[in-house]
VEXDREN-2710 file (C-alpha; in Angstrom, 1 decimal):
% VEXDREN-2710
k/r/px/py/pz
1/UNK/17.5/-15.6/-6.7
2/UNK/19.2/-16.8/-3.6
3/UNK/17.0/-19.0/-1.5
4/UNK/19.1/-21.0/1.0
5/UNK/20.6/-20.3/4.4
6/UNK/18.2/-17.5/5.4
7/UNK/18.5/-16.5/9.1
8/UNK/15.2/-17.0/11.0
9/UNK/13.6/-13.7/12.0
10/UNK/13.3/-13.2/15.7
11/UNK/9.8/-13.4/17.1
12/UNK/9.1/-10.2/19.1
13/UNK/6.9/-7.2/19.5
14/UNK/9.6/-5.0/18.1
15/UNK/9.1/-3.1/14.9
16/UNK/10.6/-5.0/11.9
17/UNK/13.0/-3.1/9.8
18/UNK/11.2/-1.9/6.6
19/UNK/11.0/1.1/4.2
20/UNK/7.7/2.7/3.0
21/UNK/7.4/2.0/-0.7
22/UNK/5.2/3.6/-3.4
23/UNK/4.6/2.8/-7.1
24/UNK/4.7/6.0/-9.2
25/UNK/2.6/5.8/-12.4
26/UNK/3.3/9.5/-13.2
27/UNK/-0.1/10.0/-14.8
28/UNK/0.3/12.3/-17.8
29/UNK/-2.2/14.0/-20.1
30/UNK/-2.1/12.7/-23.7
31/UNK/-0.6/15.8/-25.3
32/UNK/2.5/15.5/-23.1
33/UNK/3.0/11.7/-23.2
34/UNK/6.0/12.0/-25.6
35/UNK/7.9/13.9/-22.9
36/UNK/7.1/11.2/-20.3
37/UNK/10.2/9.5/-19.0
38/UNK/9.4/5.8/-18.3
39/UNK/12.4/5.5/-16.0
40/UNK/10.8/8.0/-13.6
41/UNK/8.0/5.6/-12.8
42/UNK/8.2/2.4/-10.8
43/UNK/8.9/1.5/-7.2
44/UNK/10.5/4.3/-5.1
45/UNK/11.3/4.7/-1.4
46/UNK/13.1/7.3/0.8
47/UNK/16.5/6.2/2.3
48/UNK/19.1/8.2/4.3
49/UNK/22.3/8.7/2.5
50/UNK/25.8/8.9/4.0
51/UNK/25.2/12.5/4.8
52/UNK/22.1/11.6/6.8
53/UNK/19.7/13.2/4.4
54/UNK/16.8/11.3/2.7
55/UNK/17.0/10.6/-1.0
56/UNK/14.8/8.8/-3.4
57/UNK/15.9/5.3/-4.2
58/UNK/14.4/3.1/-7.0
59/UNK/13.8/-0.6/-6.7
60/UNK/14.5/-1.9/-10.2
61/UNK/12.9/-5.1/-11.4
62/UNK/12.0/-6.5/-8.0
63/UNK/10.9/-10.0/-7.1
64/UNK/8.3/-9.3/-4.4
65/UNK/6.7/-11.9/-2.1
66/UNK/3.6/-10.3/-0.5
67/UNK/3.4/-11.4/3.1
68/UNK/0.7/-9.4/4.9
69/UNK/-2.0/-6.9/4.2
70/UNK/-3.1/-4.2/6.7
71/UNK/-4.9/-0.9/6.9
72/UNK/-3.2/2.4/7.8
73/UNK/-4.2/6.0/7.9
74/UNK/-1.5/7.8/6.1
75/UNK/-1.5/10.9/3.9
76/UNK/-0.7/14.5/3.4
77/UNK/-3.0/17.5/3.3
78/UNK/-2.0/20.4/1.1
79/UNK/-3.0/24.0/1.2
80/UNK/-4.3/26.0/-1.8
81/UNK/-0.7/26.6/-3.0
82/UNK/0.0/22.8/-3.0
83/UNK/2.3/23.2/0.1
84/UNK/2.1/20.3/2.5
85/UNK/0.6/21.4/5.8
86/UNK/-0.6/18.3/7.7
87/UNK/1.0/14.9/7.5
88/UNK/-1.1/12.0/8.9
89/UNK/-0.1/8.5/9.8
90/UNK/-1.2/5.7/12.1
91/UNK/-0.4/2.2/13.3
92/UNK/-1.3/-0.8/11.1
93/UNK/-4.5/-2.6/11.9
94/UNK/-6.1/-5.8/10.6
95/UNK/-9.7/-4.9/11.1
96/UNK/-11.2/-1.5/10.3
97/UNK/-14.2/-2.3/12.4
98/UNK/-12.7/-3.8/15.5
99/UNK/-9.1/-2.4/15.9
100/UNK/-8.0/1.0/17.2
101/UNK/-6.1/3.5/15.0
102/UNK/-3.6/5.6/16.8
103/UNK/-3.3/8.6/14.5
104/UNK/-0.4/11.1/14.5
105/UNK/-0.6/14.6/12.9
106/UNK/2.8/16.1/12.1
107/UNK/4.4/13.7/14.5
108/UNK/2.0/14.5/17.4
109/UNK/-0.4/11.9/18.8
110/UNK/-3.9/13.3/18.0
111/UNK/-6.5/10.5/18.0
112/UNK/-6.9/6.9/19.2
113/UNK/-10.1/5.2/18.5
114/UNK/-11.9/2.9/16.1
115/UNK/-12.3/4.1/12.6
116/UNK/-16.0/4.7/12.8
117/UNK/-15.4/7.1/15.7
118/UNK/-12.8/9.2/14.0
119/UNK/-13.4/9.1/10.3
120/UNK/-15.9/12.1/10.3
121/UNK/-13.5/14.2/12.4
122/UNK/-10.6/13.4/9.9
123/UNK/-12.8/14.3/7.0
124/UNK/-13.9/17.6/8.6
125/UNK/-10.5/18.7/9.7
126/UNK/-8.3/17.3/7.0
127/UNK/-10.5/16.9/3.9
128/UNK/-10.4/13.1/3.8
129/UNK/-10.1/9.9/5.7
130/UNK/-6.7/8.9/4.2
131/UNK/-7.1/5.2/4.8
132/UNK/-4.9/2.9/2.7
133/UNK/-4.2/-0.7/2.1
134/UNK/-0.6/-1.5/2.8
135/UNK/1.1/-4.7/1.8
136/UNK/4.3/-5.9/3.5
137/UNK/6.4/-7.3/0.7
138/UNK/9.8/-9.0/0.8
139/UNK/12.3/-8.4/-2.0
140/UNK/13.7/-11.9/-2.6
141/UNK/17.2/-11.0/-3.9
142/UNK/18.1/-8.4/-1.3
143/UNK/15.8/-9.6/1.5
144/UNK/14.7/-6.1/2.1
145/UNK/11.3/-5.7/3.6
146/UNK/9.0/-2.9/2.3
147/UNK/5.5/-1.6/3.3
148/UNK/3.9/-0.9/-0.1
149/UNK/0.9/1.5/-0.2
150/UNK/-1.3/-0.1/-2.8
151/UNK/-3.2/1.9/-5.4
152/UNK/-5.7/0.6/-8.0
153/UNK/-3.1/0.7/-10.8
154/UNK/-0.5/-1.7/-9.2
155/UNK/-3.2/-3.8/-7.7
156/UNK/-4.8/-4.3/-11.2
157/UNK/-1.6/-5.2/-13.0
158/UNK/-0.8/-7.8/-10.3
159/UNK/-4.3/-9.2/-10.6
160/UNK/-4.0/-9.4/-14.4
161/UNK/-0.7/-11.3/-14.0
162/UNK/-2.2/-13.7/-11.5
163/UNK/-5.2/-14.3/-13.8
164/UNK/-2.9/-15.0/-16.8
165/UNK/-1.0/-17.6/-14.8
166/UNK/-3.9/-19.3/-13.0
167/UNK/-7.1/-18.3/-14.8
168/UNK/-8.5/-17.2/-11.4
169/UNK/-9.7/-13.7/-11.1
170/UNK/-8.6/-13.2/-7.5
171/UNK/-7.9/-9.7/-6.3
172/UNK/-4.6/-9.0/-4.6
173/UNK/-6.0/-9.1/-1.1
174/UNK/-7.7/-12.4/-1.7
175/UNK/-4.4/-13.8/-3.0
176/UNK/-2.7/-12.9/0.3
177/UNK/-5.6/-13.6/2.7
178/UNK/-7.8/-16.3/1.2
179/UNK/-6.2/-18.1/-1.7
180/UNK/-4.2/-20.5/0.5
181/UNK/-2.6/-19.5/3.8
182/UNK/0.2/-21.9/3.2
183/UNK/1.2/-20.5/-0.3
184/UNK/3.4/-17.5/-1.0
185/UNK/3.4/-16.1/-4.5
186/UNK/6.4/-14.2/-5.9
187/UNK/5.6/-11.4/-8.3
188/UNK/8.6/-10.6/-10.5
189/UNK/8.4/-7.2/-12.1
190/UNK/10.5/-6.8/-15.3
191/UNK/10.7/-3.4/-17.0
192/UNK/8.3/-0.5/-17.4
193/UNK/6.2/0.9/-20.3
194/UNK/3.5/3.4/-21.1
195/UNK/0.0/2.1/-20.8
196/UNK/-3.6/3.3/-21.1
197/UNK/-6.0/2.9/-18.2
198/UNK/-8.2/0.3/-19.9
199/UNK/-6.6/-2.8/-18.2
200/UNK/-8.8/-5.8/-18.5
201/UNK/-8.2/-8.3/-15.7
202/UNK/-10.5/-11.1/-16.8
203/UNK/-8.9/-11.1/-20.2
204/UNK/-5.4/-10.7/-18.9
205/UNK/-4.8/-7.6/-21.2
206/UNK/-2.4/-4.7/-20.7
207/UNK/-3.4/-1.9/-23.1
208/UNK/-0.4/0.0/-24.5
209/UNK/-0.8/3.8/-24.7
210/UNK/-1.5/4.9/-28.3
211/UNK/-1.5/8.6/-27.8
212/UNK/-5.1/8.9/-26.8
213/UNK/-6.3/9.5/-23.2
214/UNK/-4.1/9.7/-20.1
215/UNK/-0.9/7.8/-20.1
216/UNK/0.5/5.7/-17.2
217/UNK/3.8/4.1/-16.4
218/UNK/3.2/0.5/-15.4
219/UNK/5.2/-2.8/-15.2
220/UNK/5.8/-4.2/-18.7
221/UNK/6.1/-7.8/-17.6
222/UNK/5.0/-9.6/-14.4
223/UNK/5.7/-13.3/-13.8
224/UNK/3.9/-15.0/-10.9
225/UNK/5.2/-18.2/-9.3
226/UNK/4.5/-19.9/-6.0
227/UNK/7.5/-20.1/-3.6
228/UNK/8.4/-23.8/-3.3
229/UNK/7.3/-25.1/0.1
230/UNK/10.4/-27.3/0.4
231/UNK/12.7/-24.3/0.1
232/UNK/14.5/-22.4/2.9
233/UNK/13.2/-19.2/1.5
234/UNK/9.6/-20.4/2.1
235/UNK/10.4/-20.9/5.8
236/UNK/12.0/-17.4/5.9
237/UNK/8.8/-15.9/4.4
238/UNK/6.6/-17.7/6.9
239/UNK/8.7/-16.7/9.9
240/UNK/8.8/-13.1/8.7
241/UNK/5.1/-13.0/8.2
242/UNK/4.6/-14.3/11.7
243/UNK/6.9/-11.6/13.1
244/UNK/5.0/-8.8/11.4
245/UNK/1.7/-10.3/12.5
246/UNK/3.0/-10.5/16.1
247/UNK/4.2/-6.9/16.0
248/UNK/0.9/-5.5/14.7
249/UNK/-1.1/-7.6/17.2
250/UNK/1.2/-6.4/20.0
251/UNK/0.4/-2.8/19.2
252/UNK/-3.3/-3.5/19.6
253/UNK/-2.7/-5.2/22.9
254/UNK/-0.8/-2.3/24.2
255/UNK/-3.3/0.3/23.0
256/UNK/-6.2/-1.7/24.6
257/UNK/-4.3/-2.0/27.8
258/UNK/-4.1/1.7/28.3
259/UNK/-6.9/3.0/30.5
260/UNK/-6.8/6.6/29.2
261/UNK/-7.5/6.6/25.5
262/UNK/-6.4/9.8/23.8
263/UNK/-9.4/11.9/22.9
264/UNK/-9.6/13.9/19.6
265/UNK/-7.9/17.2/19.7
266/UNK/-8.3/20.4/17.6
267/UNK/-6.7/20.0/14.2
268/UNK/-3.2/21.6/14.0
269/UNK/-3.0/23.9/11.0
270/UNK/-6.7/23.4/10.1
271/UNK/-7.6/23.9/6.5
272/UNK/-11.1/24.4/5.2
273/UNK/-11.5/21.4/2.8
274/UNK/-12.8/21.9/-0.7
275/UNK/-16.3/20.5/-1.2
276/UNK/-16.1/16.8/-2.2
277/UNK/-18.7/14.9/-4.3
278/UNK/-20.7/12.3/-2.4
279/UNK/-19.1/8.8/-2.7
280/UNK/-20.7/5.4/-2.4
281/UNK/-20.7/4.3/1.2
282/UNK/-18.6/1.3/2.0
283/UNK/-20.1/-1.3/4.4
284/UNK/-18.2/-1.3/7.7
285/UNK/-16.3/-4.3/9.0
286/UNK/-14.6/-7.2/7.2
287/UNK/-11.8/-7.2/4.8
288/UNK/-12.5/-5.1/1.7
289/UNK/-13.0/-7.0/-1.6
290/UNK/-11.0/-4.5/-3.7
291/UNK/-8.5/-1.7/-3.4
292/UNK/-11.2/0.5/-5.1
293/UNK/-13.5/0.2/-2.0
294/UNK/-10.8/1.8/0.2
295/UNK/-10.1/4.6/-2.4
296/UNK/-13.8/5.5/-2.6
297/UNK/-13.9/5.8/1.2
298/UNK/-10.8/8.0/1.0
299/UNK/-12.6/10.8/-0.9
300/UNK/-10.0/11.1/-3.6
301/UNK/-6.7/10.5/-1.9
302/UNK/-5.7/8.3/-4.8
303/UNK/-7.1/9.7/-8.1
304/UNK/-6.2/6.9/-10.4
305/UNK/-9.3/6.1/-12.5
306/UNK/-8.6/2.4/-12.8
END
């Protein structure tokens, strides 16, 4: 890993350059697990090729430093034939209770309000609230910045790795927000394998898939180490985190400065959502304790049963 002579990121309200990243577990029923290709799982993002078209690119064995954690409304609503109809995304916010989400539907600005004011409308019109935890992470070798949408699976394996190293059962959000604001941890992902869902954080156990139950592709090995504070790379991480924080805060300042907040509009391409089971209600305000709390609020947007 190269750690010296990093340029200092510029402090500004401009959007930092990043790619959206997802971890694919490729959940597979037990009778089909032998046909499951481990190499199809892992970290993937969309990038334009030389022809100007987007293609899937895999980040192999990354060394990620998690810099910031935010909330974002982001998701896709499908019709009964599994065709994508409505794509939703918003700005990033730090507080679900206090900050304003500016929500776009299929690229068109549709809502701008606090979460409590728009979540029922989103649920009625689009079948879910689609709120996610997004971690900004820096790949140490390439210095590429990513916005990783967290799911329970990747959150849990990171927490197991952290527990194994420190014997502290911190969840991934606490590691970023509360553990120590002056410490950055590097999570080094090495290889992929097939696992069962029964991960045990407080025992630091990854359970290999034995042919029974659903099968998931997960990181095989994760090393966790703090970034040395006397290293140039540490200063780079700190400056980049401040740049991202400044950018997100600047968006809120701009939204609050506008006198005419956009009011909810009729849903483009409305779909009658399928009935959803009642979910435990999450207390409003504050930073959530776990990724699972967000997924319960989302009414099934992430169906991983971890």
